C-alpha positions as CSV (number, residue, x, y, z in Angstrom):
1,M,118.3,168.7,76.0
2,S,121.3,166.5,75.3
3,R,121.5,163.0,76.5
4,L,124.5,161.3,74.8
5,Q,127.9,162.9,74.6
6,A,130.4,161.7,72.1
7,G,133.5,163.8,72.4
8,K,132.3,167.3,71.7
9,E,129.1,166.0,70.0
10,A,125.7,165.6,71.6
11,I,122.5,164.0,70.6
12,S,119.1,165.3,71.8
13,E,116.3,163.2,73.4
14,D,114.0,164.3,70.6
15,K,116.4,163.0,67.9
16,I,116.8,159.7,69.8
17,L,113.0,159.3,69.9
18,K,112.7,160.3,66.3
19,M,115.2,157.6,65.3
20,Y,113.2,155.0,67.3
21,S,110.0,156.1,65.5
22,S,111.7,155.8,62.1
23,M,113.3,152.4,62.9
24,Y,110.0,151.0,64.2
25,K,108.2,152.4,61.1
26,I,110.5,150.5,58.8
27,R,110.1,147.3,60.7
28,L,106.3,147.5,60.9
29,F,106.1,148.5,57.3
30,E,108.0,145.4,56.3
31,E,106.0,143.1,58.5
32,K,102.7,144.5,57.1
33,L,104.0,144.2,53.6
34,Y,105.0,140.6,54.2
35,L,101.4,139.7,55.2
36,M,100.1,141.5,52.1
37,F,102.5,139.5,50.0
38,L,101.3,136.2,51.5
39,A,97.7,137.4,50.7
40,G,98.7,137.9,47.1
41,E,98.4,141.6,47.1
42,V,102.0,142.3,46.1
43,P,103.1,141.6,42.5
44,G,106.5,140.0,42.1
45,T,108.7,139.5,45.1
46,I,110.0,141.7,47.9
47,H,113.4,142.1,49.6
48,Q,112.9,142.9,53.3
49,Y,115.0,145.2,55.4
50,D,114.2,143.6,58.8
51,G,117.3,143.8,61.1
52,Q,119.1,146.6,59.2
53,E,117.0,149.6,60.3
54,A,119.7,151.3,62.3
55,I,121.8,151.9,59.2
56,A,119.2,153.6,57.1
57,V,118.0,155.8,60.0
58,G,121.4,156.5,61.5
59,V,122.7,157.6,58.1
60,C,119.7,159.6,56.8
61,E,119.4,161.5,60.1
62,N,122.5,163.4,59.0
63,L,121.0,164.4,55.6
64,S,119.0,167.3,54.4
65,P,115.9,166.6,52.3
66,D,117.7,167.6,49.1
67,D,120.8,165.5,49.7
68,P,120.6,162.7,47.1
69,V,120.6,159.0,48.1
70,T,120.9,155.9,45.9
71,S,119.6,152.6,47.1
72,T,119.5,148.9,46.4
73,H,117.1,146.1,45.8
74,R,116.5,146.0,49.6
75,G,115.5,149.7,49.7
76,H,112.3,150.2,51.6
77,G,114.1,151.2,54.7
78,H,116.1,153.8,52.8
79,C,112.9,155.2,51.3
80,I,111.3,155.6,54.6
81,A,114.3,157.0,56.4
82,K,114.8,159.6,53.7
83,G,111.2,160.8,54.1
84,V,109.5,159.4,51.1
85,P,105.7,159.4,51.9
86,L,104.5,156.0,53.1
87,D,101.4,156.1,51.0
88,K,103.4,156.7,47.8
89,I,105.8,153.9,48.7
90,M,103.0,151.4,49.4
91,A,101.1,152.4,46.3
92,E,104.2,151.9,44.1
93,I,104.9,148.5,45.5
94,L,101.3,147.5,44.8
95,G,101.6,148.8,41.3
96,K,99.1,151.7,41.6
97,R,99.0,154.9,39.7
98,T,99.4,157.1,42.8
99,G,102.8,155.5,43.5
100,C,106.2,157.2,43.3
101,S,106.8,155.9,39.8
102,K,103.1,155.9,38.8
103,G,102.9,152.2,39.6
104,M,105.1,151.2,36.7
105,G,108.3,150.5,38.6
106,G,107.3,148.6,41.7
107,T,109.6,147.8,44.6
108,M,112.7,147.8,42.3
109,H,112.1,151.3,40.9
110,I,111.0,153.6,43.7
111,Y,112.1,157.1,42.8
112,Y,111.2,160.3,44.6
113,P,113.5,163.2,43.8
114,E,111.4,165.6,45.9
115,K,113.1,164.0,48.9
116,G,116.4,163.4,47.2
117,F,115.7,159.7,46.7
118,F,117.2,158.5,43.5
119,G,116.0,155.0,43.3
120,T,115.9,151.4,44.4
121,T,117.4,149.1,41.8
122,G,117.6,145.4,41.0
123,I,121.1,145.6,39.6
124,V,123.7,144.9,42.3
125,G,126.0,147.8,42.9
126,S,124.5,150.0,40.1
127,G,123.5,152.8,42.5
128,V,127.2,153.5,43.3
129,P,128.2,155.0,39.9
130,V,124.9,156.9,39.8
131,A,125.8,158.4,43.2
132,V,129.2,159.4,41.9
133,G,127.6,161.1,38.9
134,L,125.2,163.0,41.2
135,A,128.2,164.0,43.3
136,L,130.1,165.3,40.3
137,G,127.1,167.4,39.3
138,I,126.9,168.8,42.8
139,K,130.6,169.8,42.8
140,Y,130.3,171.2,39.3
141,K,127.5,173.5,40.5
142,N,129.3,174.3,43.7
143,E,126.4,173.2,45.8
144,K,126.6,172.3,49.5
145,K,125.0,168.9,49.2
146,V,126.2,165.4,50.0
147,V,125.3,162.1,48.2
148,V,124.9,158.8,50.1
149,S,125.2,155.5,48.2
150,F,123.9,152.5,50.0
151,F,125.0,149.0,48.8
152,G,125.4,145.6,50.2
153,E,128.6,143.6,50.7
154,G,127.5,141.5,47.6
155,A,128.4,144.5,45.5
156,I,132.0,144.8,46.8
157,N,133.5,142.9,43.9
158,Q,131.6,144.6,41.1
159,G,133.9,146.4,38.8
160,A,131.7,149.5,38.4
161,V,131.7,149.9,42.2
162,H,135.5,150.1,42.4
163,E,135.7,152.4,39.3
164,A,133.2,154.7,40.9
165,I,134.9,154.9,44.3
166,N,138.2,155.5,42.5
167,L,136.7,158.4,40.5
168,A,135.2,159.9,43.6
169,S,138.5,159.7,45.4
170,I,140.6,161.4,42.7
171,W,138.0,164.1,42.1
172,D,137.3,164.7,45.8
173,L,133.6,164.3,45.3
174,P,131.0,164.8,48.0
175,V,129.8,161.3,48.4
176,V,129.6,158.8,51.3
177,F,129.6,155.1,50.4
178,V,127.6,153.1,52.9
179,C,128.2,149.3,52.7
180,E,125.6,147.3,54.5
181,N,127.4,144.1,55.3
182,N,124.7,141.6,56.2
183,R,127.1,138.8,55.5
184,Y,125.3,137.0,52.7
185,A,124.9,137.9,49.0
186,V,121.8,135.8,48.4
187,S,123.2,132.6,50.0
188,T,127.0,133.2,49.6
189,P,128.8,134.3,52.8
190,I,131.3,137.1,52.5
191,E,134.2,134.8,53.4
192,E,133.8,132.9,50.1
193,V,134.2,136.0,47.9
194,S,136.6,138.2,49.8
195,K,139.9,137.3,51.5
196,I,139.6,140.6,53.4
197,T,136.3,140.5,55.3
198,R,136.7,143.8,57.0
199,L,135.6,145.7,53.9
200,S,136.6,149.1,55.1
201,E,140.2,148.0,54.7
202,R,139.7,147.5,51.0
203,A,138.2,150.9,50.6
204,K,141.3,152.5,52.2
205,S,143.3,151.5,49.1
206,Y,141.6,154.4,47.3
207,G,143.0,156.9,49.8
208,I,139.8,157.8,51.5
209,P,138.7,157.6,55.1
210,A,137.0,154.2,55.8
211,E,135.6,152.8,59.0
212,T,133.7,149.7,60.2
213,V,130.9,150.2,62.7
214,D,128.3,148.1,64.5
215,G,125.4,148.4,62.1
216,N,122.9,147.4,64.8
217,N,123.8,150.4,66.9
218,V,121.9,153.4,65.5
219,I,123.8,155.9,67.7
220,E,127.2,154.6,66.6
221,V,126.1,154.7,62.9
222,Y,124.7,158.2,63.4
223,F,127.9,159.8,64.8
224,T,130.3,158.0,62.5
225,C,128.3,159.0,59.4
226,K,127.9,162.6,60.8
227,K,131.7,163.0,60.6
228,A,131.8,161.6,57.0
229,V,128.9,163.8,55.8
230,E,130.3,167.0,57.3
231,R,133.7,166.2,55.8
232,A,132.1,165.7,52.3
233,R,129.9,168.7,52.6
234,N,132.9,170.9,53.4
235,G,134.7,169.9,50.2
236,F,137.1,167.3,51.6
237,G,136.0,164.4,49.5
238,P,134.4,161.0,49.9
239,A,134.4,158.4,52.8
240,F,133.5,154.8,53.2
241,L,131.4,153.4,56.0
242,E,131.0,149.6,56.5
243,C,128.0,148.8,58.7
244,V,128.1,145.2,60.0
245,T,124.6,143.8,60.4
246,Y,122.3,140.9,59.6
247,R,119.1,140.5,57.6
248,Y,116.5,138.4,59.5
249,K,114.7,137.2,56.4
250,G,115.9,135.3,53.3
251,H,117.3,137.2,50.3
252,S,113.8,137.6,48.9
253,R,110.4,136.0,49.7
254,S,111.3,132.9,47.6
255,D,114.3,132.3,49.8
256,P,113.7,130.3,53.1
257,G,117.3,131.1,54.2
258,I,118.1,127.4,55.0
259,Y,121.8,128.0,54.4
260,R,122.1,129.9,57.7
261,A,122.2,128.0,61.0
262,K,119.4,128.7,63.5
263,E,122.0,129.5,66.1
264,E,123.5,132.2,64.0
265,L,120.2,133.8,63.4
266,N,119.2,133.6,67.0
267,S,122.5,135.3,68.1
268,W,121.8,138.2,65.8
269,L,118.2,138.5,67.0
270,K,119.6,139.2,70.4
271,K,121.3,142.2,68.9
272,D,118.1,143.6,67.4
273,P,118.7,147.3,66.7
274,I,115.2,148.4,67.7
275,L,115.2,146.5,71.0
276,R,118.7,147.9,71.8
277,L,117.6,151.4,71.2
278,K,114.4,150.9,73.2
279,K,116.5,149.5,76.1
280,Y,118.8,152.5,76.0
281,I,115.8,154.9,76.0
282,M,114.4,153.2,79.1
283,E,117.7,152.9,80.9
284,E,118.5,156.6,80.3
285,D,115.0,157.6,81.4
286,I,114.4,159.4,78.1
287,A,110.9,158.0,77.8
288,K,108.6,155.6,79.7
289,E,107.1,152.4,78.4
290,E,103.8,154.2,77.8
291,D,105.5,156.9,75.8
292,I,107.1,154.4,73.5
293,K,103.8,152.6,73.2
294,K,102.2,155.9,71.9
295,I,105.0,156.3,69.4
296,E,104.4,152.7,68.1
297,E,100.6,153.3,68.0
298,K,101.1,156.5,65.9
299,V,103.3,154.6,63.5
300,G,100.8,151.8,63.2
301,E,98.1,154.3,62.3
302,Q,100.3,155.9,59.6
303,I,101.1,152.6,58.0
304,N,97.4,151.5,58.1
305,Q,96.5,154.7,56.4
306,A,99.1,154.2,53.7
307,I,97.8,150.6,53.1
308,E,94.3,151.9,52.8
309,F,95.4,154.6,50.4
310,A,97.3,152.1,48.2
311,R,94.4,149.6,48.1
312,K,91.9,152.2,47.0
313,S,94.2,153.7,44.4
314,P,93.6,152.9,40.7
315,V,96.0,150.8,38.6
316,P,97.7,152.6,35.7
317,D,96.2,152.2,32.2
318,P,98.5,150.0,30.1
319,D,98.4,152.6,27.4
320,E,100.2,155.0,29.7
321,M,103.3,152.9,29.6
322,A,104.1,154.0,26.0
323,G,104.6,157.5,27.3
324,Y,107.6,156.4,29.3
325,L,109.5,154.4,26.6
326,F,112.4,155.7,24.5
327,A,111.5,153.4,21.6
């Protein structure tokens, strides 16, 4: 049964509830992971996705399991939205042998090709040329796949990013570039590094469709990305989607975020993507409070099971690492 009409498009109640479940799963995963980090269970640091859930979910709901995705250093939300098993994500972050990369990559190197997930990365913007390479392979093989490349606004001035977008444009490759503009590259606001702060305008210079959307509105993200994905899948080339959003936490767990005014943070908390979707669900009578509670409880059970699995999993033998080195 359709609830929301957008032109000739419609979105079902089931999909809306599925998107709520996925967004809540990302948020709760990050909250639980943060507590584990404080308890000393997580090696290294973590980059949390709190506040940006509508982007990963709204985009990935348009993809098939074998559509490739490249991610960023802030990639847990992308992993979950793309369908990577929770237990394997958690095990990898904790450095366990049962993780996606056998516990040797950690949060910065989560790969799961079985679901088309081609990696988180600590190098800003590095997933963009990888995505273009994947798209070139898809076009060469004449496959009906689409690649999505997630990257933050901090990558917008990386040379490799612009070279990759240019190549995708001139070769009409099936890739959608999704810029998650959360306003800060570590502590640097976008206004200090780009005269043009509506980043979709910069992308238009490559002759590809580019739009800016409310990155905290999952339905708007979903429909805008749907158009871009269908266009790419049908051989009409790449598109660029700028999703304006805000990260609630600091850049990483070593960053208290004191460069941001409390008033700014509070204003964005009022635009919380999960609360906005929940309000919409209630107002449109798609589900009752108790139904939403059941969804949240089920998600909580899934995450607790993933944590238990990861904690009980063995660490990799150091000697195993030699098997994954080139020299």
